[in-house]
VEXVEXRO-434698 format. One record per residue: residue in three letters; x, y, z of N, C-alpha, C, CB in turn. Coordinates in pm, whole numbers, padded with zeros to 5 digits, always signed. Each point is the difference from the previous one (the first is absolute). Glycine has a CB too. Example, Ala and Ser with C-alpha at 12.3 -4.5 7.8 and 13.67 -1.06 7.14 Angstrom:
// VEXVEXRO-434698
ALA+01319-00569+00780-00089+00119+00000+00090+00120+00000-00189-00117+00125SER+00154+00222-00197+00082+00119+00006-00077+00109+00073+00118-00063-00215
//
This chain:
// VEXVEXRO-434698
UNK-01141-00357+00658-00020+00131-00054+00068+00004-00136-00015+00105+00230UNK-00062-00104-00333+00055-00014-00135+00087+00117-00042-00197-00134-00056UNK+00153+00256+00086+00074+00118-00044+00143-00004+00053-00214+00133-00007UNK+00226-00149+00138+00133-00005+00060+00063-00137-00024-00071+00167+00174UNK-00013-00270-00189+00052-00133-00024+00077-00008-00132-00190-00092+00131UNK+00137+00155-00234+00069+00002-00130+00134+00071+00016-00221+00000-00125UNK+00221+00109+00197+00125+00072+00025+00099-00090+00073-00126+00218+00009UNK+00078-00294+00087+00088-00087+00076+00057-00113-00084-00130+00056+00203UNK+00048-00114-00290+00049-00106-00087+00116+00053-00084-00229-00108-00008UNK+00213+00227-00044+00106+00062-00078+00124+00024+00087-00172+00107-00148UNK+00148-00056+00267+00111+00036+00087+00074-00120+00058-00123+00206+00054UNK+00053-00319-00036+00066-00118+00055+00107-00053-00095-00209-00055+00124UNK+00206+00096-00249+00101-00043-00094+00134+00068+00022-00181-00042-00162UNK+00188+00137+00253+00124+00072+00027+00097-00086+00079-00127+00216-00004UNK+00246-00165+00023+00103-00071+00074-00044-00031+00141+00172+00111-00138UNK-00113-00217+00197-00036-00037+00136+00086+00071+00104-00075-00221-00086UNK+00180+00287+00044+00085+00074+00093-00032+00148-00012+00183-00175-00015UNK-00206+00239+00128-00034+00141-00002+00127+00082+00014-00227-00048+00099UNK+00278+00092-00213+00120+00082-00001-00035+00148-00019+00131-00194-00092UNK-00259+00220+00071-00045+00138-00017-00015+00068+00135-00117-00063-00212UNK+00138+00192+00210-00030+00079+00119-00151+00020+00005+00226+00118-00007UNK-00282-00114+00126-00145+00023+00008-00035+00137-00056-00015-00150+00203UNK-00102+00161-00265-00040+00132-00051-00019+00097+00116-00111-00108-00199UNK+00128+00233+00172-00013+00102+00104-00139+00000+00061+00171+00138-00117UNK-00270-00178+00039-00139+00000+00048-00049-00140+00036-00042+00201-00141UNK+00133-00289+00182-00035-00137+00036-00109+00001+00108+00234-00079-00058UNK-00337+00001+00036-00111-00010+00096+00042-00093+00113-00173+00043-00182UNK+00154+00002+00305+00033-00080+00117-00082-00130-00004+00054+00210+00137UNK+00005-00320-00092-00060-00133-00017-00141-00012+00059+00229-00091+00004UNK-00250+00142+00116-00134-00011+00060-00105+00074-00082+00107-00020+00226UNK-00073+00137-00274-00092+00076-00084-00021-00070-00134+00073+00213+00113UNK+00032-00272-00167-00011-00073-00126-00094-00119+00016+00232+00072-00064UNK-00217-00147+00172-00087-00115+00025-00145+00047+00015+00190-00125+00111UNK-00211+00230-00035-00134+00055+00019-00060+00043-00134+00064+00077+00231UNK+00017-00018-00316-00046+00046-00131-00034-00119-00089+00140+00207+00022UNK-00056-00308-00021-00026-00121-00079-00131-00063+00044+00247-00039-00029UNK-00270+00033+00160-00126-00056+00052-00118+00077-00056+00116-00073+00212UNK-00113+00204-00201-00111+00082-00048-00022-00017-00151+00047+00164+00183UNK+00061-00168-00258-00011-00016-00145-00054-00138-00037+00189+00161-00029UNK-00144-00263+00098-00047-00137-00027-00149-00013+00029+00227-00089+00055UNK-00271+00142+00058-00141-00009+00038-00086+00077-00100+00064-00022+00243UNK-00018+00141-00281-00075+00079-00096-00011-00072-00134+00077+00209+00116UNK+00032-00266-00162-00006-00068-00129-00090-00123+00007+00231+00082-00052UNK-00226-00154+00161-00087-00118+00016-00147+00042-00006+00177-00114+00140UNK-00208+00227-00078-00137+00051-00003-00042+00030-00144+00029+00097+00231UNK+00053-00022-00304-00035+00035-00137-00012-00125-00087+00117+00219+00027UNK-00031-00314-00006-00005-00123-00078-00128-00078+00030+00252-00010-00002UNK-00290+00006+00128-00121-00073+00038-00125+00068-00054+00117-00080+00207UNK-00122+00211-00203-00119+00073-00044-00010+00005-00152+00013+00138+00209UNK+00098-00111-00277-00005+00025-00144+00046-00117-00087+00038+00236+00055UNK+00030-00329+00001+00044-00124-00066+00105+00018-00110-00224-00087+00051UNK+00208+00184-00137+00092+00016-00113+00089+00123+00020-00167-00111-00152UNK+00299+00091+00146+00093+00113+00020-00023+00117-00095+00165-00166+00079UNK-00208+00139-00202-00023+00110-00094-00107+00095+00052+00067-00150-00189UNK-00161+00098+00264-00110+00081+00050+00047+00092+00112-00160-00182-00061UNK+00251+00134+00145+00038+00079+00118+00143+00053-00001-00162-00136+00123UNK+00236+00118-00228+00141+00040-00003+00022+00148+00033+00037-00179-00169UNK-00111+00268+00103+00019+00144+00025-00040+00038+00141-00041+00044-00242UNK-00069-00102+00288-00046+00028+00136+00100-00053+00102-00239-00009-00078UNK+00294-00108+00051+00100-00059+00088+00125+00088+00008-00087-00230-00055UNK+00132+00279-00059+00117+00089-00001-00027+00126+00083+00064-00087-00227UNK-00182+00144+00208-00037+00121+00074-00009-00029+00150-00125+00085-00202UNK+00063-00196+00238-00013-00037+00142+00137-00032+00060-00232-00089-00045UNK+00319+00025-00032+00136-00029+00048+00075+00128+00029+00002-00212-00132UNK-00012+00307+00041+00066+00129+00021-00057+00073+00122+00041+00015-00246UNK-00171-00029+00269-00061+00062+00117+00054-00061+00130-00209+00046-00135UNK+00223-00178+00138+00058-00067+00118+00142+00050+00023-00144-00204-00040UNK+00221+00211-00066+00138+00048+00014+00003+00143+00053+00070-00151-00188UNK-00155+00238+00132-00005+00140+00046-00037+00009+00148-00064+00071-00232UNK-00032-00152+00274-00042+00002+00141+00114-00039+00093-00232-00056-00073UNK+00327-00021+00023+00114-00043+00080+00122+00090-00021-00086-00234-00012UNK+00066+00340-00066+00110+00092-00028+00100-00055-00100-00029+00088+00228UNK-00016-00178-00314+00086-00065-00099-00050+00033-00140+00053-00187+00162UNK+00026+00148-00262-00045+00011-00137+00043-00125-00077+00014+00254+00010UNK-00066-00266-00131+00024-00119-00083+00148-00021-00027-00224+00031-00105UNK+00296+00077+00073+00143-00013-00029+00078-00050+00122-00021+00185-00167UNK-00015-00135+00284+00066-00043+00122-00028-00148+00027-00019+00235+00093UNK-00104-00278-00115-00035-00141+00019+00077-00087-00098-00229+00067+00080UNK+00234-00025-00205+00071-00078-00102+00150-00006+00027-00175+00064-00165UNK+00236+00047+00207+00144-00001+00027+00031-00086+00123+00022+00230-00102UNK-00112-00229+00200+00021-00084+00118-00012-00147-00036-00090+00182+00147UNK-00012-00218-00225-00015-00140-00042+00116-00044-00088-00250+00024+00014UNK+00297+00067-00099+00116-00033-00085+00123-00025+00086-00095+00139-00188UNK+00115-00058+00290+00115-00019+00090-00009-00135+00070+00015+00249+00035UNK-00131-00281+00023-00014-00128+00070+00002-00119-00094-00130+00118+00175UNK+00096-00097-00301+00002-00111-00095+00142-00048-00029-00209+00089-00100UNK+00307-00007+00131+00139-00042-00018+00041-00105+00102+00052+00225-00093UNK-00128-00238+00199+00017-00109+00096-00137-00065+00016+00193+00117+00123UNK-00225-00209-00212-00134-00060+00000-00043-00055+00135+00039-00055-00236UNK+00054+00007+00317-00038-00049+00132-00060+00112+00084+00182-00173-00012UNK-00127+00292+00003-00054+00114+00075-00139+00036-00049+00231+00085+00036UNK-00248-00082-00166-00130+00032-00057-00101-00108+00038+00110+00122-00191UNK-00068-00246+00186-00087-00111+00039-00044+00015+00146+00115-00151-00166UNK-00022+00187+00252-00033+00017+00142-00101+00113+00022+00228-00086+00059UNK-00213+00193-00136-00095+00111+00010-00140-00044-00040+00185+00162-00047UNK-00193-00231-00067-00131-00046-00047-00056-00110+00090+00067+00059-00234UNK+00019-00142+00286-00046-00105+00092-00060+00063+00126+00177-00157-00088UNK-00113+00260+00141-00053+00071+00117-00135+00062-00032+00234+00046+00079UNK-00246+00014-00197-00127+00061-00039-00109-00106-00014+00126+00182-00118UNK-00095-00291+00051-00101-00104-00021-00035-00071+00130+00086-00031-00232UNK+00010+00013+00322-00031-00057+00132-00099+00089+00075+00228-00106+00008UNK-00208+00236-00015-00091+00094+00065-00139-00009-00061+00193+00152+00050UNK-00199-00157-00181-00131-00012-00067-00068-00130+00040+00085+00136-00195UNK-00010-00246+00196-00058-00129+00041-00050+00005+00144+00154-00116-00159UNK-00080+00181+00247-00044+00014+00139-00129+00082+00008+00239-00016+00077UNK-00249+00120-00158-00121+00082-00003-00119-00083-00047+00139+00206-00045UNK-00119-00286-00059-00106-00084-00054-00043-00103+00105+00088+00032-00234UNK+00009-00097+00295-00032-00101+00101-00070+00061+00120+00197-00133-00075UNK-00156+00251+00116-00065+00069+00112-00147+00027-00033+00220+00104+00065UNK-00244-00055-00186-00138+00029-00041-00084-00126-00013+00084+00202-00119UNK-00024-00310+00073-00072-00128-00008-00040-00046+00140+00126-00062-00209UNK-00031+00066+00302-00029-00044+00135-00101+00091+00069+00229-00096+00012UNK-00222+00223-00042-00091+00099+00059-00145-00024-00046+00189+00167+00009UNK-00203-00212-00133-00134-00020-00058-00059-00136+00030+00064+00156-00179UNK+00011-00242+00244-00052-00136+00029-00077-00003+00127+00190-00097-00118
//
């Protein structure tokens, strides 16, 4: 997911020790993983259909905000949560690994179902 991926590349440059207090609006891990999954799948769809980010960037931002709203979240809350977890890259890695494992399981399930 390029939109959030760029944010993560920037955030991974932060310290590896989390000395910050969690933000008051920290997203619970299970909800964060679920949100990452939805955002990743949506971005993959837009990338596959439109090919060029310039074509779908505004639509992607709008769709991302809609996903966040449906989950009772907002962009600032997502960014502050990712910034908090970026202070311990291992934690952020584990969150994304869980999300990507789930996506891979979904893909494999659909492949097996269609065979």
